[in-house]
N, C-alpha and C positions, 0 to 999 in steps of 0.2 A: 843790524839788518839780518833777517833770517836767510837761510840758504834758498828758500823758495823766492824771496824778494830779489836776492842776488841773481838767480836764474832769470827772472823776468826782466831785469835790467840788461842782462847780457844778450837776451834773445832778440835778434833783429825782427822788426815788423815792417813789412812792405805792403803797400796797398796797390790795387790795380782795378781795372774795369774795362768796360766796352766804350765805344765812341759816344753813344747817346746817354750813358749813365743808368741804363736799366739793369745792368749787372755790375756790382761792385764786390770786391773780395779783399781779403788780407791774408798774408802768409806770416805765420809765427815760426821763425826758425830759419836756418841757413838754406840757401838755394844752391843747386848744382850750377856750375858754369854752363854757358850756352852752347848748344849743339845746333848747327845749321844743317837742315835736312833738305835735300834736293830731289827726293823720291817723287814718283809720279803722283801719288796720293796727296802729298803735301803741296806740290805745285798746283794741283787742280783745286784743292780745298782753299788755298790762300791766294792764288793768282800769281805766285812766284815761289820762292823757297820759304821755309819756316825756320825761325830762330826760337828755340824753346829751351827753357830752364826746367827744373823739376824740384819738387818738394815732397815730403811725406804727405800722404793723403790726410792724415790726422792734423797736419799743420795748416791746412787751408780752411778758411772760414768764409762762407758766402754772406756778405752783409746785405746785399740786395740782389734778389734773383728773379724779379718779375719777368725779365726777358730771356733767362737762361733756358736753352733748349739743347738736347743731346741727340746726335745722329750717329749711327754706327754701321759697321759692317763686320765681317768675321775677324778682322785684324784689330780694330780699335773702335772707340766711340769718341766723338769730338763734341766739345761744348762751344756753342755759338750764342750770340745774342740774336734772338728772333726778330728784334726791332731794327737794329742797324747792321746786322750781319757780321759783326766782329768775331773773329776766331779767338777763342780764349784758352781752351783746355784740350788735352789729348790723353786718353786712358787706353792702354793696351789690353787686348784680350789674350790670355788671361791676365788679370791684374797682378802687379808686383809690389803694391804698397806705395807706389809713387804716382803723383799726378804731374803731367807735363803742362807747363804754363807758357803760353806764348809770351816771349820776353818783352815784346813791344806793348803788351797790355799792362805792364807794370809801370808804376811811377818812375820818373827819370832818376838818375844817380843811384843805380842799383849796386854798383861795384862789381858787376859781373863782367866776364870776358868771354870771347868766343874761344872754345876749347877744342872744337873739332868740326869738320865738314863731312857729312855722310851722304851716301848715294850720289857721289859727284858725277858719275857717268850718266845719270838721268837728268842732270840740270839742263835748263833751256840753253839754246845756242847763244843767246844774248847775255847770259849770266857769267860774269867773270868772278873767279875766286880771288880773294885778297887776303893779306895777312899771312902769318906763319903757322897757323893752327894746322894740325895733322889732317890729312885727307884720306877718306876711306871709300872704297867702291861699294860697300854694303852698309848695313846698319849696325854692325858690331863695332863698338868703340869703347875705350877704357875710361871714359869720363863718368865719374860717379859722384855720389853725394859725399860731403865732407866725412872723414873717417869716423867722427864721433856719432854720426847719424846711422850709419849702416855698417854691416860687417865688411871687412876688407876683402879684396878680390872680386867684388861685384863687377860684372860687365853688363852694360846696358845694351839693349837691342832695340832696333827701330823698324817700324813700318811707317815711320813719320815721327821720329823722336825729336 
């Protein structure tokens, strides 16, 4: 087996998509653990809080994009399905080489875990925090991509990470 074939065998591939099937994608490579964001923008764009993972932009392939629409503001642009309204992606302005993926849009059995809760002071009064993941009042958190994917010491920032 060549080293390229060995790499392809080791690289995880996860698929995801929207509720109606008008958007389908796959991610080739490792994903960052999940960050739950309770900021006002995430709450309003999703109806509650957002659970997002991340991957390198180059590792995301859109398999079907008929329904994919992008909406943005000065902080970020968000990818939704224009047919069913599913929230799928989040890209910060300026870009940082990562695309945030709404974790619930992935196939089940991802192996991911919740690694942090951010903007906890902006959560809805009915939202209870559970688990032992660290909690942060702002969007700065130490949760990064696996070490082999990015340089060490990277700190992610959120306006809805």
